[in-house]
TORBAVEX-297291 format. One record per residue (C-alpha): residue in three letters; x, y, z; residue number from 1. Coordinates in steps of 0.5 Angstrom, whole numbers, padded with zeros to 4 digits. Layout:
TORBAVEX-297291
type,X,Y,Z,seq
Ala,X,Y,Z,NUM
...
//
This chain:
TORBAVEX-297291
type,X,Y,Z,seq
Met,0003,-0022,-0013,1
Thr,0005,-0027,-0019,2
Ser,0000,-0033,-0020,3
Leu,0001,-0038,-0026,4
Arg,-0004,-0043,-0030,5
Ile,-0003,-0049,-0034,6
Asp,-0008,-0052,-0039,7
Thr,-0008,-0057,-0045,8
Tyr,-0008,-0054,-0051,9
Asp,-0011,-0058,-0057,10
Glu,-0006,-0055,-0064,11
Ser,-0013,-0058,-0069,12
Ser,-0018,-0054,-0066,13
Thr,-0014,-0049,-0062,14
Lys,-0018,-0049,-0057,15
Leu,-0017,-0051,-0049,16
Val,-0018,-0058,-0047,17
Pro,-0023,-0058,-0040,18
Gln,-0019,-0059,-0034,19
Ser,-0023,-0065,-0032,20
Val,-0021,-0068,-0038,21
Ala,-0014,-0066,-0039,22
Phe,-0008,-0064,-0035,23
Gly,-0009,-0058,-0032,24
Val,-0007,-0053,-0025,25
Pro,-0012,-0048,-0023,26
Gln,-0009,-0041,-0021,27
Asp,-0003,-0042,-0017,28
Thr,0000,-0036,-0013,29
Asn,0005,-0040,-0010,30
Val,0011,-0037,-0015,31
Arg,0017,-0033,-0014,32
Thr,0020,-0028,-0018,33
Leu,0027,-0030,-0019,34
Asn,0029,-0025,-0024,35
Ser,0024,-0020,-0027,36
Ala,0029,-0016,-0033,37
Ser,0024,-0014,-0038,38
Gln,0019,-0017,-0035,39
Ser,0012,-0016,-0038,40
Pro,0005,-0017,-0034,41
Gln,0004,-0023,-0037,42
Ser,0008,-0029,-0040,43
Leu,0004,-0034,-0044,44
Gly,0007,-0040,-0048,45
Phe,0007,-0047,-0049,46
Leu,0012,-0052,-0044,47
Tyr,0018,-0055,-0045,48
Val,0024,-0057,-0042,49
Pro,0031,-0055,-0046,50
Asp,0036,-0060,-0048,51
Val,0042,-0060,-0044,52
Ala,0048,-0064,-0043,53
Val,0046,-0071,-0040,54
Val,0049,-0070,-0033,55
Cys,0044,-0064,-0032,56
Ala,0038,-0068,-0035,57
Gln,0038,-0074,-0031,58
Pro,0033,-0072,-0026,59
Val,0028,-0071,-0032,60
Pro,0024,-0076,-0036,61
Gln,0027,-0078,-0043,62
Asn,0021,-0077,-0047,63
Val,0018,-0070,-0044,64
Thr,0016,-0065,-0049,65
Arg,0022,-0061,-0052,66
Phe,0023,-0055,-0057,67
Arg,0022,-0059,-0063,68
Asp,0015,-0063,-0060,69
Leu,0012,-0055,-0060,70
Pro,0008,-0052,-0066,71
Pro,0011,-0046,-0070,72
Thr,0010,-0040,-0064,73
Asn,0014,-0035,-0062,74
Ser,0011,-0036,-0055,75
Ile,0014,-0041,-0050,76
Val,0016,-0042,-0043,77
Ala,0022,-0047,-0041,78
Ile,0021,-0051,-0034,79
Ala,0027,-0055,-0031,80
Pro,0029,-0057,-0024,81
Trp,0034,-0052,-0020,82
Leu,0040,-0057,-0020,83
Ser,0048,-0055,-0019,84
Pro,0049,-0048,-0021,85
Ser,0053,-0050,-0027,86
Cys,0047,-0055,-0029,87
Thr,0042,-0049,-0028,88
Leu,0046,-0044,-0032,89
Ser,0046,-0049,-0037,90
Tyr,0039,-0049,-0037,91
Leu,0039,-0041,-0038,92
Gln,0043,-0041,-0043,93
Ala,0039,-0046,-0048,94
Ala,0033,-0043,-0046,95
Ser,0037,-0037,-0049,96
Asn,0039,-0040,-0055,97
Asp,0030,-0042,-0056,98
Met,0028,-0035,-0054,99
Val,0023,-0036,-0049,100
Ala,0018,-0032,-0046,101
Ala,0020,-0034,-0039,102
Phe,0024,-0040,-0035,103
Val,0020,-0044,-0029,104
Phe,0025,-0047,-0024,105
Tyr,0023,-0052,-0019,106
Leu,0027,-0056,-0013,107
Pro,0027,-0063,-0015,108
Asp,0028,-0066,-0008,109
Gln,0025,-0061,-0004,110
Thr,0019,-0064,0001,111
Asp,0018,-0058,0005,112
Pro,0012,-0054,0003,113
Pro,0014,-0048,0004,114
Leu,0017,-0045,-0002,115
Ala,0024,-0041,-0001,116
Pro,0023,-0033,-0002,117
Ala,0026,-0030,-0008,118
Asn,0033,-0027,-0004,119
Ser,0034,-0034,0000,120
Pro,0041,-0037,-0001,121
Thr,0037,-0043,-0005,122
Trp,0037,-0039,-0011,123
Asp,0044,-0037,-0011,124
Leu,0048,-0040,-0016,125
Gly,0055,-0037,-0013,126
Asp,0056,-0031,-0018,127
Gly,0053,-0026,-0014,128
Gly,0047,-0025,-0018,129
His,0050,-0024,-0024,130
Trp,0047,-0029,-0028,131
Lys,0040,-0024,-0028,132
Ser,0044,-0019,-0033,133
Leu,0045,-0025,-0038,134
Val,0038,-0027,-0039,135
Gly,0033,-0022,-0042,136
Tyr,0027,-0026,-0040,137
Pro,0023,-0027,-0033,138
Val,0025,-0032,-0029,139
Tyr,0020,-0036,-0023,140
Ala,0021,-0041,-0018,141
Ile,0014,-0046,-0016,142
Asp,0013,-0051,-0011,143
Ser,0016,-0057,-0012,144
Ala,0010,-0062,-0013,145
Val,0007,-0057,-0018,146
Gly,0014,-0058,-0022,147
Ile,0015,-0065,-0021,148
Met,0008,-0066,-0024,149
Thr,0008,-0062,-0029,150
Ile,0014,-0065,-0031,151
Gln,0011,-0072,-0030,152
Gln,0006,-0070,-0035,153
Leu,0010,-0067,-0040,154
Ala,0012,-0074,-0041,155
Leu,0006,-0076,-0042,156
Tyr,0004,-0070,-0047,157
Ser,0009,-0070,-0052,158
Gly,0006,-0074,-0057,159
Asn,-0002,-0076,-0060,160
Ala,-0008,-0074,-0056,161
Ser,-0010,-0082,-0057,162
Ser,-0004,-0084,-0052,163
Val,-0006,-0079,-0047,164
Leu,-0014,-0079,-0047,165
Ser,-0019,-0085,-0047,166
Pro,-0023,-0086,-0053,167
Gln,-0029,-0084,-0050,168
Asp,-0026,-0077,-0047,169
Leu,-0024,-0076,-0055,170
Ala,-0030,-0078,-0058,171
Glu,-0034,-0074,-0053,172
His,-0030,-0067,-0053,173
Gly,-0029,-0068,-0061,174
Ile,-0021,-0068,-0060,175
Asp,-0018,-0072,-0066,176
Pro,-0013,-0077,-0064,177
Asp,-0008,-0075,-0068,178
Thr,-0008,-0068,-0065,179
His,-0002,-0066,-0061,180
Leu,-0004,-0064,-0054,181
Arg,0001,-0059,-0051,182
Leu,0002,-0056,-0044,183
Leu,0000,-0049,-0044,184
Ile,0002,-0044,-0038,185
Asp,0000,-0037,-0037,186
Ile,0004,-0033,-0032,187
Asn,0001,-0027,-0029,188
Ser,0005,-0022,-0025,189
Ser,0003,-0016,-0021,190
Ser,0009,-0012,-0023,191
Gly,0006,-0010,-0029,192
Gly,0000,-0005,-0030,193
Gly,-0003,-0002,-0024,194
Thr,0002,-0005,-0019,195
Asn,0005,0002,-0017,196
Leu,-0001,0003,-0013,197
Pro,0001,0000,-0007,198
Ser,0008,0004,-0007,199
Ile,0004,0010,-0009,200
Trp,0000,0010,-0003,201
Ile,0005,0007,0002,202
Phe,0009,0013,0000,203
Leu,0003,0018,0001,204
Leu,0003,0015,0008,205
Ile,0009,0016,0009,206
Ile,0009,0024,0007,207
Leu,0002,0024,0011,208
Ala,0005,0021,0018,209
Ile,0011,0026,0017,210
Leu,0007,0031,0017,211
Ile,0003,0029,0022,212
Val,0009,0028,0026,213
Leu,0011,0035,0024,214
Ile,0005,0039,0026,215
Gly,0005,0035,0033,216
Ala,0011,0037,0035,217
Leu,0010,0044,0033,218
Ser,0004,0044,0037,219
Leu,0007,0042,0043,220
Thr,0013,0047,0042,221
Met,0008,0053,0042,222
His,0004,0051,0048,223
Ile,0011,0049,0052,224
Leu,0013,0056,0050,225
Gln,0007,0059,0052,226
Arg,0006,0056,0059,227
Lys,0014,0058,0060,228
Arg,0012,0065,0058,229
Arg,0006,0065,0063,230
Asn,0009,0062,0068,231
Asp,0015,0068,0068,232
Leu,0010,0073,0068,233
Arg,0006,0070,0073,234
Ala,0013,0071,0077,235
Arg,0014,0077,0075,236
Ile,0007,0080,0077,237
Ala,0008,0077,0083,238
Arg,0015,0080,0085,239
Gly,0012,0087,0083,240
Glu,0015,0088,0076,241
Val,0010,0089,0072,242
Asp,0004,0094,0072,243
Val,-0002,0090,0070,244
Gln,-0007,0095,0069,245
Ala,-0001,0099,0065,246
Leu,-0002,0092,0061,247
Gly,-0009,0092,0061,248
Leu,-0009,0085,0064,249
Gly,-0013,0086,0070,250
Lys,-0020,0090,0072,251
Leu,-0019,0095,0078,252
Thr,-0024,0093,0084,253
Val,-0027,0098,0088,254
Pro,-0030,0096,0095,255
Gln,-0038,0096,0096,256
Glu,-0037,0101,0101,257
Ile,-0034,0106,0097,258
Ile,-0039,0106,0092,259
Asp,-0045,0106,0097,260
Arg,-0042,0113,0099,261
Met,-0043,0116,0092,262
Cys,-0049,0121,0090,263
Thr,-0054,0118,0086,264
Tyr,-0059,0122,0083,265
Thr,-0065,0122,0078,266
Pro,-0063,0126,0071,267
Ser,-0068,0131,0068,268
Ala,-0068,0137,0064,269
Asn,-0070,0142,0070,270
Ser,-0068,0138,0077,271
Val,-0064,0133,0081,272
Val,-0067,0129,0086,273
Leu,-0061,0128,0091,274
Ala,-0060,0121,0094,275
Lys,-0059,0121,0101,276
Gly,-0052,0122,0105,277
Ser,-0051,0127,0100,278
Ala,-0048,0133,0104,279
Gln,-0050,0138,0099,280
Ala,-0054,0140,0092,281
Ser,-0050,0139,0086,282
Pro,-0052,0144,0080,283
Pro,-0057,0143,0076,284
Leu,-0055,0137,0071,285
Glu,-0059,0135,0064,286
Gln,-0058,0128,0062,287
Ser,-0062,0124,0056,288
Thr,-0058,0118,0055,289
Cys,-0054,0113,0059,290
Ala,-0049,0110,0054,291
Ile,-0046,0106,0060,292
Cys,-0053,0104,0064,293
Leu,-0054,0096,0064,294
Asp,-0061,0098,0065,295
Asp,-0066,0102,0060,296
Phe,-0065,0108,0061,297
Thr,-0071,0113,0062,298
Glu,-0071,0121,0064,299
Ser,-0073,0123,0070,300
Gln,-0074,0116,0073,301
Ser,-0068,0112,0073,302
Gln,-0063,0113,0078,303
Val,-0055,0114,0076,304
Arg,-0050,0114,0081,305
Glu,-0044,0120,0080,306
Leu,-0037,0118,0080,307
Pro,-0032,0122,0082,308
//
């Protein structure tokens, strides 16, 4: 985002005159960057209108502030109406000769409040943008109302302070009537300093989105493959092509009546108590522990079932 501010500068006191007394434009963000070549974060300088041919200077008041009216300084900013391509190029060339810090254009006949975007054909000079490579300073476009008002004020602030301010204002603010009051513009562009942060965040968000999409696609693919393999395995088991027990994928279920026919006994050091239903006595067994019993095993008390 680019913004501008215009204040009135007192040459004798080297101070800014309050905007309540003299002309000023508070911060205005309705600015378009037409050319950012060699652009610094800030363009600060005294406003003036470059000298061009009479045909191109017709929309501008004759007594506007010119280059000769400015105090000795290296910080100057040109302002002019955006006219035909030939007049605009003439203004750009004149500003290049004056070594300006920036150039501000406005449309003198635009009645619509919206300002055309930087890539609009409104700012086309018919050379495919070649003019941007010929100027070594940033070029901006501002709202028509602000531009017209600023040009009119440049016609007022081209002489002494007494021609603009009343004697009461001069005395109240300690301004010398013979001093020169000039308009000072300050343009701050978001293209400098930390303005790369939005681009970096956008780049990081794009990378994050790509990673999320890749991980999601990989996870979905794995789930589809696993489900397909499970379905294939179920089909093979149903056809009897797979031994479930050999793969360790299932458990063998024994009917309860078979378990009931197995002998139960109480292990002790010297004797064996046969459970009912046993056909004959078994040889004496000794067992002091049970590794597979679910309940607490007590020798000579707990009954266990003998597996075949």
